[in-house]
C-alpha positions in Angstrom: -4.3 -6.5 -33.0 -3.6 -3.5 -30.7 -3.2 -3.7 -27.0 -6.6 -2.1 -26.4 -8.3 -4.6 -28.7 -6.6 -7.5 -27.0 -7.6 -6.2 -23.6 -3.9 -6.2 -22.5 -3.7 -2.5 -21.7 -5.6 -2.4 -18.4 -4.7 -0.1 -15.6 -5.0 -1.4 -12.1 -6.5 0.9 -9.6 -4.4 1.8 -6.6 -5.8 1.2 -3.1 -5.1 4.0 -0.7 -3.5 3.5 2.7 -6.7 5.0 4.2 -8.8 2.4 2.4 -6.6 -0.4 3.8 -6.7 1.1 7.3 -10.5 1.3 7.1 -10.8 -2.5 6.6 -11.1 -4.7 9.7 -7.5 -5.5 10.7 -6.2 -2.9 8.2 -4.0 -1.0 10.6 -2.4 -4.2 11.9 -1.9 -5.3 8.3 -0.1 -2.0 7.6 2.1 -2.4 10.7 3.0 -5.9 9.6 3.9 -4.7 6.1 6.1 -2.0 7.6 7.9 -4.7 9.7 8.3 -6.9 6.6 9.7 -4.1 4.6 12.2 -3.1 7.3 13.2 -6.8 7.7 14.0 -6.9 4.0 16.0 -3.7 4.2 13.4 -1.6 2.2 13.4 1.3 4.6 12.3 4.0 2.1 8.9 2.2 1.5 8.4 1.5 5.3 9.1 5.2 6.0 6.6 6.3 3.3 3.9 4.1 4.9 4.7 5.3 8.4 4.6 9.0 7.2 1.2 8.5 5.6 -0.1 6.7 8.6 1.1 9.5 10.9 -0.5 12.1 8.6 -3.8 10.2 8.8 -3.4 9.8 12.6 -3.5 6.0 12.3 -0.6 5.2 14.7 
């Protein structure tokens, strides 16, 4: 049985930062995520989120 037949080959849709920000409390959730990432030492991901937020004028 192949992956497609077994239903195991599913692609998850990605949610955009703009979609998250558009939700109630979305901007605050993004800011919390940036803080969590920085606290864990994952600066490159935090920087990417901040850059996209700046590009969308969400700060």
